[in-house]
N, C-alpha and C positions, 0 to 999 in steps of 0.2 A: 775229536770234540768238533764240530762247526762251531764258527765264532758266528756272531751277529749279523756281519756282512753277508757270509754266505748263507745262511738260516734266510735271509732279507731277498739275497738273488733266488735263492730257490724257490720261496714263494713267489715273488713275482713271476719266474717263469711257469711256475702252478699255473697261474692265475690265467696267463698268457695263453698257456694251452687250453684251459677250458675255456677260454672267448674265443678262442680261434676254432676250436671242435663246435662251439655253437654257432658262430658266424658262418663255416663253412657248410652247413648243413643248409641254412635258409636264404644263402647267396649265391650267387653263380658270378664272380668277382674273379679278377687276377689274381694270383697268390701276392701280388706287391700290397693287392688295396687290404687284402684279408689279415697281411703280415702288419701292416701299419696298425690299422684298426684294433687286433688284437692288445698291439703294444701298447697303444694309448690306452684301450681299454683297461689292461691291467695296470698299468699306474694310476688310473684314476682308483680302482678299487683298492689298492695298496698305497692309495695318499700321497703319491709325487705328485698326483694334478687334483685341482679344487673340482670337485664334484659339481658340475652348473656352471663353471666358468665357459669361456667362450675359446673355440678353438681354432685356432687361422692356419688356415691352408698353406700359406707362404712360408709361415713358420715349419710346419711341418714339413713343406716339401724340402726344405733346407736341411730338415734333423734328416730326412729319412735320403737325401741325395736326389731327388728324384721332380719330376713337376708336379704341379699343381693339381693337376687330374687326378692320380690317384690318392692326394690327399682329400680335394672334396670327395671323393667317395666314400674313402674312410669316416670321414666326418659323418656323410650320409648314412652311413650303416650304423655307426653309434648312436647317432640319434636316433633312429628308426626302431634300434633293438633298445633305447632306455638305457 
């Protein structure tokens, strides 16, 4: 039987995959941007990030070990998708 942590991880991954499929259809961005947007979007829907809170491109860039440009583009996608 799966423990609660494993169930949570599976649900988070499921949300991430759903968001990735929606974003990928409507956006023509590099895969890193889609990855960041889908992971952050899933975290928001799962409740790990507060809805409506400000997303910081510098913090996201650090978290995903990238420059700020992909982080900013991911934030832009999330804002656009609502």
